[in-house]
Each structure stands twice: as C-alpha cells, then as structure tokens.
C-alpha positions in Angstrom: 309.0 32.5 0.4 312.4 32.3 -1.2 314.0 34.4 1.6 312.4 32.1 4.4 313.7 29.0 2.4 317.1 30.5 2.3 317.0 31.2 6.0 315.6 28.0 6.9 318.7 26.4 4.8 321.2 28.7 6.6 319.9 27.4 10.0 320.0 23.9 9.2 323.4 24.4 7.8 325.0 26.0 10.9 323.0 23.4 13.0 324.8 20.4 11.0 328.2 22.4 11.0 328.2 23.2 14.7 328.8 20.0 16.4 331.6 19.2 13.6 333.3 22.4 14.3 333.0 21.5 18.2 334.7 18.2 17.7 337.4 20.0 15.8 338.0 22.4 18.8 337.9 20.1 21.6 340.0 21.4 24.7 341.5 18.1 25.6 344.8 17.0 24.3 346.5 13.7 25.6 350.0 12.9 24.7 352.5 10.0 25.5 356.1 10.5 25.1 359.4 8.6 25.7 361.6 11.1 27.7 365.3 10.9 28.4 366.1 12.4 31.8 369.8 14.1 31.4 370.8 15.6 35.1 373.1 18.6 35.0 374.9 17.1 37.9 376.2 20.4 39.3 375.9 19.4 43.1 378.1 21.1 45.8 381.2 19.4 46.5 380.7 16.8 49.6 382.9 18.4 52.6 382.4 22.2 51.6 384.5 24.5 49.5 387.7 23.0 48.3 386.8 19.4 48.3 386.6 17.7 45.1 384.1 14.6 45.6 380.9 15.2 43.9 377.6 13.7 43.8 376.2 12.8 40.3 372.7 11.4 39.4 372.5 8.7 36.5 370.6 9.4 33.3 367.7 7.4 32.1 364.7 7.0 29.7 361.1 7.2 31.0 357.7 7.0 30.0 355.7 10.1 30.2 351.8 11.1 29.9 350.8 14.4 29.8 347.0 16.1 29.6 346.4 19.5 28.2 343.5 21.8 28.2 343.1 24.4 25.8 341.3 27.7 27.3 341.8 29.3 24.0 343.3 28.2 20.8 346.6 29.5 21.8 346.7 29.1 25.5 346.8 25.9 27.3 347.6 24.3 30.7 349.6 21.0 30.7 349.8 18.4 33.5 352.7 16.2 33.1 352.9 12.8 35.0 354.9 9.6 35.3 355.6 7.0 37.9 358.4 7.3 40.5 361.7 6.9 39.0 364.9 5.1 40.3 368.1 6.8 39.8 371.7 5.4 40.9 373.8 8.1 42.9 377.5 8.1 42.7 380.1 9.8 44.7 383.7 10.5 42.7 382.6 8.0 40.2 381.6 5.2 42.7 377.9 4.0 43.3 376.8 4.9 46.8 373.1 4.0 46.6 369.7 5.2 44.8 366.8 7.0 45.3 363.2 7.4 43.7 361.5 10.6 42.7 358.0 11.5 41.4 358.0 14.7 39.3 354.5 16.0 38.5 354.9 19.3 36.6 352.1 21.9 35.7 352.9 24.2 32.9 351.3 27.2 31.3 351.5 27.0 27.3 351.6 29.4 24.6 350.9 27.9 21.1 352.0 30.3 18.2 350.0 28.7 15.3 347.3 26.2 16.7 345.7 26.1 13.3 348.6 25.0 11.5 350.0 21.6 10.5 353.4 22.5 12.4 352.2 24.1 15.7 355.3 25.4 18.0 354.8 26.1 21.6 356.5 27.5 24.8 355.6 26.7 28.3 356.5 27.9 32.0 355.4 26.4 35.3 356.2 24.7 38.5 357.4 21.2 39.4 356.9 19.3 42.6 359.1 16.3 43.2 358.3 13.8 45.9 361.7 11.9 46.8 361.3 8.3 48.3 363.1 5.0 48.9 366.6 6.8 49.6 369.2 4.4 50.2 372.5 6.2 50.3 375.7 4.9 51.9 373.9 2.2 53.5 371.7 4.4 55.4 374.3 6.6 56.4 373.0 9.7 54.6 369.6 10.7 53.2 367.9 13.3 51.2 365.1 15.9 51.7 361.9 14.3 50.8 360.6 16.8 48.5 361.6 19.8 46.0 359.7 22.6 44.4 361.3 24.4 41.6 360.5 26.0 38.4 360.0 24.6 34.9 360.7 25.7 31.2 359.5 24.2 28.2 359.6 24.5 24.3 358.4 21.9 21.7 356.2 21.5 18.7 353.2 19.5 17.3 353.0 18.0 13.7 349.1 17.4 13.2 348.6 14.2 11.0 344.9 14.6 10.8 342.1 16.0 12.9 343.1 13.9 16.1 346.1 12.5 16.0 349.8 14.2 16.1 353.5 13.8 16.6 355.2 15.8 19.3 358.8 16.7 20.2 359.4 18.4 23.4 362.2 19.7 25.7 361.8 20.9 29.3 364.2 22.2 31.9 363.1 21.3 35.4 364.6 22.4 38.7 365.1 19.6 41.2 367.3 19.8 44.1 367.6 18.2 47.7 370.0 18.6 50.6 372.0 15.5 51.4 372.0 15.0 55.1 374.4 12.6 57.4 372.8 10.6 60.1 373.7 12.9 62.8 371.8 15.8 60.7 374.9 17.5 59.2 374.5 18.7 55.7 377.0 17.0 53.5 375.9 18.6 50.1 373.2 19.7 47.9 372.1 17.6 44.9 371.2 19.9 42.0 369.8 17.5 39.4 368.1 20.2 37.4 367.4 17.8 34.5 367.0 18.2 30.8 364.0 16.2 29.7 364.0 15.6 25.9 360.9 13.5 24.8 359.3 12.4 21.6 355.8 10.9 21.5 352.3 10.9 20.2 349.2 12.9 20.9 345.4 12.4 20.5 343.0 15.7 20.4 339.8 14.6 21.5 
C-alpha cells in the first residue's frame, strides 16, 4: 500500500507540474523594438567610374515587431516585421526625392544559454525588400521595385521574469537597387546595406 501511495503521489505531482513546465517552455516569443536604420551609403558613382557624385539614403528610427518560434531551447526562427518606411535620397548632398521600402526578414537563430537570465544569440537569414512610392528627380529616375539579400544578427535577452524580457539587437541587412533613368539607362546602384540597431521588450507566452 505504501508503494502504491508513493506511486500515486508521484503521478499526481507529475500531472500538476507538467502544465506549469509547458507554460515555461512556450515556443512563442514576441518582441517590440525601436530600431535605428543606418545605411552604409556605398552607392556606385552616378555617371560611372571616375565620377564623384554619389547617392546617399537618410537614416531614421522605426518601430519593429518580431515573432520568434523555438523549435528547441537553442534553435529558433524569427520573422521581423514593420510597415513601409520612407527615406530621403540625396545626390552630392542635395535632396533629389524619396522612396518607401518594406523589408521583412526571416532569420534562423541559435541561443547559447536559453535557460539563463542573460541569453545571447546569433542569427542569419534572408531579407526581401519591397520598394514603392519612388519619386526621384521629379520622375526622371526610378528604382527597381524589390531587393533580395542576406541578413546577419547578434543580440541578447535579459529575462525579467518567466514572461518578460529586455532585448538588445544588431542586424546587418543587404538592400540594394539599381537606379534607372527614364530612358532605361542605368545611372547607379544604391547600396543601402543598413545596420539596424534596436532595443526593446519581449514577451514569452
């Protein structure tokens, strides 16, 4: 009878503990960040080799939401989302117009110490940028309407409790587009290739 009582107690304890453990190990994590976009601005000279005039794209700070799913405690996938962002474009320091871009990014992440309060991670993936509302040189130039490139990431989470955390994140994203004249001639290649430095909060369900 004592053995049966111990067995029943163990089973009851396991049944009570399992939902709590499952709640702690939810695979879903949502973060909200404020992100500064800082373009590299290494565009090709307008007019070809030897020319000095270069296109530059403005920096800005944007809101960002990302959704992560943990396949294991260490491995996760992260989808980074925002809304279309407007950037000014300058040629040799003079404003020549603007464009908008929507840059969703999908990353595979490795979390080194997922059970610790301080949890660093690295990631790599792909970025697809949709370019729209292009207005350059009063319609005298246009950009290709999309860009596909790589993305690298590093950051860390600091857990406040079972659900809430603070996040710091750095990404390097490849975003490029050819600049075309109205007659179809290529004027330059805009190499935005921004650094994205973000800080925010997260919630683990």
